[in-house]
Legacy VTK file of the C-alpha trace (Angstrom):
# vtk DataFile Version 3.0
C-alpha trace
ASCII
DATASET POLYDATA
POINTS 109 float
100.504 88.332 76.762
98.924 85.744 79.051
98.003 82.496 77.360
94.537 81.221 78.160
93.581 77.990 79.845
90.452 76.580 78.239
88.377 73.773 79.736
86.035 72.045 77.293
83.359 69.385 77.676
83.063 66.396 75.353
79.453 65.173 75.042
77.256 67.696 73.276
80.166 70.122 72.930
83.154 68.668 71.067
81.068 65.716 69.940
77.397 65.842 68.977
76.393 62.756 70.899
75.009 61.496 74.133
77.064 59.365 76.457
78.304 56.656 76.117
78.439 56.862 72.316
80.325 59.224 70.057
79.067 60.974 66.989
79.687 63.867 64.666
82.481 66.285 65.564
81.908 69.984 66.203
84.455 70.849 63.506
84.414 74.634 64.046
85.108 74.314 67.757
87.773 71.650 67.267
89.550 73.761 64.653
89.509 76.850 66.918
90.873 74.851 69.851
93.678 73.433 67.702
94.619 77.009 66.724
94.494 78.093 70.377
96.815 75.266 71.420
99.256 76.123 68.623
99.295 79.717 69.953
100.286 78.386 73.378
96.931 78.228 75.120
96.418 75.233 77.404
93.484 72.862 76.914
91.758 70.752 79.535
89.233 68.070 78.619
86.641 68.489 81.382
84.059 65.712 81.163
82.010 63.428 83.376
83.350 60.452 81.453
85.677 58.049 83.219
87.270 54.674 82.604
86.725 53.148 79.171
84.231 55.863 78.133
86.849 58.527 78.927
89.529 56.723 76.909
87.125 56.487 73.960
86.608 60.280 74.144
90.358 60.972 74.377
91.056 58.692 71.400
88.182 60.268 69.431
89.658 63.731 70.043
93.133 62.590 68.939
91.601 61.174 65.744
90.261 64.676 65.097
93.647 66.308 65.780
92.833 67.582 69.246
95.164 66.878 72.172
94.938 68.126 75.754
97.347 69.382 78.386
95.213 67.801 81.123
92.170 65.550 81.349
89.689 65.899 84.216
92.272 67.644 86.369
94.011 70.966 86.681
97.185 71.728 84.781
100.314 70.370 86.497
101.629 73.872 87.331
98.328 74.759 89.047
98.439 71.525 91.077
102.029 72.305 92.065
101.198 75.906 93.002
98.351 74.936 95.349
99.748 71.606 96.517
96.667 69.670 95.400
94.205 69.198 92.563
91.153 71.193 93.581
87.782 69.858 92.497
87.182 73.212 90.794
89.055 73.466 87.542
91.195 76.566 87.167
90.753 78.073 83.706
89.993 81.287 81.847
87.161 79.881 79.740
84.714 77.004 80.132
83.074 75.661 76.990
80.136 73.374 77.709
76.838 72.656 75.990
75.098 73.472 79.256
76.385 77.059 79.195
77.287 77.849 75.576
75.610 76.462 72.505
78.311 74.705 70.441
76.627 75.501 67.121
76.977 79.244 67.744
80.132 80.886 66.458
82.415 81.980 69.286
85.797 83.383 68.423
88.258 82.319 71.122
91.352 82.798 68.997
LINES 1 110
109 0 1 2 3 4 5 6 7 8 9 10 11 12 13 14 15 16 17 18 19 20 21 22 23 24 25 26 27 28 29 30 31 32 33 34 35 36 37 38 39 40 41 42 43 44 45 46 47 48 49 50 51 52 53 54 55 56 57 58 59 60 61 62 63 64 65 66 67 68 69 70 71 72 73 74 75 76 77 78 79 80 81 82 83 84 85 86 87 88 89 90 91 92 93 94 95 96 97 98 99 100 101 102 103 104 105 106 107 108
C-alpha cells in the first residue's frame, strides 16, 4: 500500500490564529496527522511563514507532538528524483483553511 504525502498549512489550519501570532491548536487535525505519520505517511508543513515566524510555527507544532518530514519544500526523495525542488509541492493531499474547513471532520487515516 502506498503511503500518502500530506501537505498542511499552519495559520488557520493547524493553529487557530492569524499570522504572526499563534493560538489554539486544531487538536483533531493534529491527532489525525500524528496517527498518519506513525502509519508511515509523510508530512510537509506548507506555510507562507519564513524566518523567525516559521521557527515559531515549527516549535509550536513540536510542542503539540507534531513533527514534519519537510518544511516548505518537497520531500528529499522527490527533490532527488527531479533534480530540483519545484515550487509546486508534490503531495497526495493538501490541507489548508482556504480549501478545507479545519473544524469539519475529515478522516485521513
